[in-house]
C-alpha angles and dihedrals in degrees: 000000000000123000091248091053091049090054089063099042109150114254143138112309109200093186144312112331116263118249106267095180108142092007101121097145119094127187111199117193123179114229113248086330103191091044093046091053092049091050090059086073095032105043091157088072095061111123093022127103106266127181126191118205146074115331096200125098091268096040121125133209112260095180140350131205118242088252089058092045090062086069092053097262114146140163119285090026116131108260091230090062092045090055091051092050094045112017092171093060119121109231117209126186117246117258103197097176090056092050090049092054093050091045091053090052092049092050089052087060089051092050092048085064100042139349088224098090121144110191116208097180140332091292109035140050145164118236129193105209099175091112094049098058097093091050102038109018135243121353093255090052090050090050090054090047090056092048091050094049094047090052095044098044103034104022095233134102135238137189122227131202117199119198145131094260137041094239095054093042091055092049090048094055090050092051094053099047133166111041096337144131123212127182117199107196115229091243091046099055095098092049089050094049104042100069092051122100116261089246087073090073117095108249096033107116127166095283095048091046089055091049091052091047089055086058090051092251112139104145132051089241092057090050091049091060094056113099113255091237090058093050091049092050094048100038105022129265099278100042094040092053092043094053092043091056094046092048088061093046095254114144115149097183115125128216106268114203119239117291120208119268113271090207143355121214148150133207139188132211111206121227088231129015113274128212099166108111092206092056090048092049091049090052091049088053092051092049092046090053090052094047093046092051092050091049092053092044091053093044093240137128127192138207102205125065119191136180127208118208120186118189129213091265089055093251105145131201131183129202125191140185129192114220126220090242135018118266140193095180121116090211092061092042092050097047090049093046092047092052091049090051093047091050093049096080090233100105092117098031119106109252127201098187140012129192140183124204137176118207140177091058128191137162109297091221090065094050119102114253104265130185119228116242109289089358118153119218088281119021133082095029094053091043093053093047089051089051089052091054093049091047092050091054103036104019135264110300096036087110126020143154114289091241089066097050093084091049090052092050091051093049133251109294103198144046094263101225120180127199137207126175 
């Protein structure tokens, strides 16, 4: 099917299309992304409440299906609370490598439309499609093209907001979820914004919302009518001016194409506090394997390795070391992380969380050829690349270091959260 044919795919038409003149900004947000990816392999769970996240006592919700959200379950919620709210929910462990692969394919669709893609996370991005109009049609048609291609190629759905500014486009995608498309005409932005609650404005957290409520301001429209001088006096110069501009639909920020990751890391929260150094070292190895694989997948190498150690009382320390040369090898990352842990003085201290991160990233192709610690001319590098190939074909975990086999047999103890900045 050609792109032009896809633009005119039959579908429900709720009414005449909104005027998208001057609305070159799209915000694309995948619908319940982690859950949607899991359901590709578990179609029998469609229509049921499904939660993705850590199943242990300290696990947290990474994503919830819309069926689970009706019970009040949402991301970042402790899994114990999610189970109380929705005891019939099916809980699935997170598979971050799988989500990364689907995300990369979705972003390729975005970049086939325009080079102006600003990724916000694995599952959402801003696009500026002004330059694609002559080739692909009006912004609303391009938005539908993207939705069609994501569904056809990846089997999942997304919602798209189309507007003249980033702020309004993001609100529009939220308002049309799931699996929707909403155009907010440039001359209709104020009418769209003013009925919304003030919490819809970027920069309005719980404290600011309470401050606005004390002033009797509960909607964006009410806030918009307050003199700028009053908002500055009550909220501070910067925040007052910022909210005043947003309330009138003014957001001058442009779409900024993706910038390289500053760091790649992974961390683990244990179900119960751990003071056994061997268990900690084994966890550092598992995290180093994950980080190394993600570095190689992204084509990056980094010079600084850091560890994060959080104690039972939530006090957290980090230790870092800059290497002589960049690396993308789990072996080097692990040995460095282990040495940092052993030098921290916390070998017999109960730990709640450990993390491994590699920073100061650059393209691996530009890095000098470095040998892993105690690596012969061929060895660790070839072994890790072979592991990558097996993982790509059979899934992460199909092959792993022998030290991690016992951990796998005992079960994963934590909530398995990854981090990218």
